[in-house]
C-alpha positions, 0 to 999 in steps of 0.5 A, a space after each residue: 732185150 732186158 738186163 739185170 745188174 748187180 754190184 760188181 765183183 772186182 769194183 764198186 760199180 754195177 755190172 750186168 748180171 743176166 741179159 734176156 733176149 727174146 729170140 722168138 724161137 720155140 723151146 719145145 726142143 729144149 723144155 716142155 715149160 713155158 718159162 725161159 730156159 737158162 742156157 748158161 753164164 756169159 761172163 762180162 767184165 766191167 769194160 764191155 759188153 758181149 752180145 752173141 748171135 745164137 746161130 753164129 755161136 753154133 758155128 763157133 770153133 772154141 778154145 777146148 784142147 780137142 778144138 778143131 781148126 777153122 781152115 786147116 792152119 795153125 801157128 807155131 810159137 817157140 818160147 822158154 828157156 833156149 827159145 833164141 837159140 832154137 829160133 835161130 837154129 830153126 829159122 823162126 820169124 818174129 811174130 806178134 805177141 800179146 803177152 810178151 815183146 819177144 816171140 818167134 815162130 811161124 804163122 799160118 802153117 798147115 796143121 800137120 806141118 806145124 805139128 811135125 815142126 813142133 815135134 822136131 823143135 821139142 826133140 832138139 830142145 830136150 837133147 840140149 836140156 831145154 824145156 821139153 815143150 818149147 814149141 807149141 801149136 795153136 790151131 786156128 780156132 776162133 778163140 785163137 784167131 781173136 787173141 792173135 788179132 788183138 796181139 801187138 804188131 
């Protein structure tokens, strides 16, 4: 493995620009050329390094809006103006939140139940003049579960 650095964008320190890893895999399915094939950018912030396992990354369930769930579960968050009232009315529980100290909802619901409950909360919110998307569903993607693991408990 080799790495090249360049001056950092946000700080005056060198940061990793490229990492080359020889996976000893044939490129015939990707390119007829013998030189390396660029797979894309891997953003790395100056506080750490990310090393990905190419085979494991093939099974990554990501963060796109059409992302699927890893195991059929989702989290439901209630937030915005009127969230305390909605949380009390619907019996939501305090849940961990990375970006705020107060957040209510439910963890580990079946996806269908999460969507049905969110729709009911949002209908309730609109009827009371609150934010139309007060309840949001987060499918259990690897991206979301990573975020959740790093949230304040």
